[in-house]
C-alpha atoms as one frame of an Amber mdcrd trajectory, in Angstrom:
protein
  98.161 129.195 -43.822  94.963 130.953 -41.952  95.976 131.148 -38.297  93.151
 132.888 -35.605  93.888 134.667 -32.475  91.254 134.228 -29.329  91.040 134.792
 -26.310  90.642 131.881 -23.493  90.214 131.868 -20.093  92.658 135.331 -19.470
  95.512 133.502 -22.517  95.392 134.027 -25.354  96.346 131.285 -28.753  97.119
 130.843 -32.108  94.120 128.511 -33.726  94.388 126.831 -37.235  91.910 124.803
 -39.023  92.947 120.630 -41.136  91.286 121.689 -44.651  93.619 119.547 -46.319
  94.930 121.745 -48.878  97.384 123.417 -45.877  98.241 119.789 -44.227 102.388
 120.402 -45.311 101.438 124.073 -43.546  99.705 122.901 -40.274 102.315 120.257
 -40.009 104.916 122.336 -39.177 103.016 124.475 -37.632 102.391 121.880 -34.250
 105.592 120.461 -35.639 102.647 117.622 -36.215 103.325 114.358 -39.381 101.437
 114.578 -42.550 100.258 111.419 -42.653  98.861 109.529 -46.682 100.350 111.599
 -48.817  99.263 109.084 -51.822  95.482 110.231 -50.280  93.428 113.084 -51.656
  94.324 116.039 -50.157  90.888 116.226 -47.910  91.731 112.517 -46.755  95.374
 113.631 -44.799  95.454 113.139 -42.046  98.361 114.696 -38.613 100.441 112.642
 -36.178 101.323 115.542 -32.826 102.499 114.675 -29.358  99.794 116.417 -26.895
 101.424 116.348 -22.946  98.241 114.745 -22.571  97.615 112.098 -24.849 100.289
 110.979 -26.159  99.971 110.653 -29.900  96.923 111.826 -31.331  95.270 111.638
 -35.036  94.221 114.927 -36.586  91.899 114.291 -39.186  90.598 117.329 -41.595
  87.529 119.147 -40.243  89.673 119.522 -36.727  91.305 122.631 -35.300  94.755
 122.846 -33.852  95.430 124.927 -30.891  98.477 126.010 -29.485  98.735 127.090
 -26.138 100.215 129.743 -24.840 103.078 127.313 -23.584 103.944 126.768 -27.006
 102.290 122.856 -26.032  99.694 122.501 -28.674  96.064 120.102 -28.647  93.410
 119.089 -30.883  90.391 120.083 -31.297  86.531 118.905 -32.910  84.980 120.407
 -34.905  82.104 120.140 -32.004  84.261 120.449 -29.990  85.827 123.538 -30.654
  82.113 125.016 -31.613  81.557 124.385 -27.594  84.115 125.623 -26.505  83.143
 128.932 -28.893  79.487 128.237 -27.180  81.239 128.654 -24.032  83.865 132.448
 -24.614  80.590 133.774 -25.481
């Protein structure tokens, strides 16, 4: 699993892209629950607890972000693209 560190509005955050094949490792990292173990890895989801939205689903292609305060949030592929455009 590749963890990237990004600087965003001063604090740095760690990010991991959910590929489906890194589900078990990602779920462990973000304290989530991997669901759909009988499905193809690219069809599985991870359920994570967020401070703002409660439990949410992370789907393949989403990025999980560990904030500087240790909480996790999810960005869809489109949201992550917009976020990275803002930072440049």
